[in-house]
C-alpha positions in Angstrom: 13.6 -6.7 -86.9 13.3 -4.3 -84.0 15.6 -4.8 -81.0 15.0 -3.3 -77.6 17.6 -3.4 -74.8 16.9 -2.1 -71.4 19.5 -0.8 -68.9 19.7 1.3 -65.7 18.1 -1.1 -63.3 19.6 -2.1 -60.0 19.4 -1.7 -56.3 18.2 1.6 -54.7 17.1 2.7 -51.3 13.5 3.7 -50.7 13.0 7.3 -51.6 15.8 7.2 -54.2 15.7 7.5 -57.9 16.6 5.5 -61.0 16.5 6.2 -64.7 15.8 3.3 -67.0 16.9 3.4 -70.6 15.5 1.5 -73.6 17.7 1.5 -76.7 15.8 0.7 -79.9 17.5 -0.4 -83.1 16.8 -2.2 -86.3 13.6 -0.3 -87.1 12.9 1.5 -90.3 9.9 3.3 -88.7 6.3 2.4 -88.2 6.4 2.6 -84.4 3.8 4.8 -82.7 3.7 3.7 -79.1 6.5 3.1 -76.5 5.9 1.9 -73.0 7.4 0.6 -69.8 5.8 -2.3 -68.1 6.7 -4.2 -64.9 6.1 -7.7 -63.7 6.0 -8.9 -60.1 6.6 -12.6 -59.4 3.6 -14.6 -60.2 1.7 -11.7 -61.6 0.7 -10.5 -65.0 2.9 -7.9 -66.7 1.3 -4.4 -66.2 1.6 -1.0 -67.7 3.7 1.6 -65.9 3.9 4.4 -68.4 3.6 4.9 -72.2 4.1 7.7 -74.7 2.7 7.9 -78.2 4.0 9.5 -81.3 1.8 12.4 -80.7 3.3 13.0 -77.3 0.3 11.7 -75.3 1.4 10.0 -72.1 -0.4 7.5 -69.8 0.6 6.4 -66.4 -0.5 3.8 -63.9 -2.0 5.4 -60.8 0.9 4.1 -58.8 3.3 5.9 -61.0 1.6 9.3 -61.4 3.6 12.1 -59.8 6.7 10.0 -59.3 7.6 8.5 -62.7 8.1 10.3 -66.1 8.4 8.7 -69.5 10.3 10.4 -72.3 11.6 9.7 -75.7 14.7 10.9 -77.5 13.9 10.6 -81.2 17.5 11.3 -82.4 19.0 8.6 -80.2 16.1 6.1 -80.6 15.9 5.8 -76.8 13.0 5.7 -74.4 13.6 6.6 -70.7 11.7 6.1 -67.5 12.7 8.5 -64.7 11.6 7.0 -61.4 11.7 9.2 -58.3 10.6 8.6 -54.7 10.9 4.9 -55.2 9.1 2.6 -52.8 9.6 -1.0 -51.9 6.4 -2.0 -53.8 8.1 -0.7 -57.0 10.4 -3.7 -56.8 9.9 -5.7 -60.1 11.4 -6.5 -63.4 10.8 -3.7 -65.8 10.3 -4.2 -69.6 10.3 -1.9 -72.5 7.8 -2.3 -75.3 7.4 -0.8 -78.7 4.2 -1.1 -80.8 4.1 -0.8 -84.6 1.4 0.8 -86.7 1.6 -2.3 -88.9 -0.5 -5.4 -88.0 -0.3 -9.1 -88.3 -3.3 -11.3 -88.0 -5.4 -8.2 -86.9 -3.0 -7.3 -84.1 -0.4 -4.6 -83.9 3.2 -5.9 -84.0 4.8 -5.6 -80.6 8.5 -5.8 -79.6 9.8 -6.4 -76.1 13.1 -6.0 -74.4 14.7 -8.6 -72.1 13.9 -6.6 -69.0 15.9 -5.0 -66.2 15.5 -5.7 -62.5 14.7 -2.9 -60.1 15.0 -3.7 -56.4 14.0 -1.0 -53.8 15.0 -1.7 -50.2 12.8 -0.4 -47.4 
């Protein structure tokens, strides 16, 4: 079973930076998509950034130019570098990994427990 553990969240002043890490273990392969999502209170979880096995990246409009997702294959770790943070970035951030393999017609997905990011204005 795939395990994802996020770290690196915390408190930061507006304009500052944080780097989130997602450590992935227990996988024998089959993952092809890694992403960072965030969730505001009372809202649906939304995509912030993702990177595929081919290196293709996708960012939410709010993250473009400020955030960067990367993956260290050797360490099985996915990062989200967040710069120029704003108060509206305050949310709980989650790491997700998606498998090539399916169950019931849907790709298997694995989620971490999340890490809180709080940006003070």
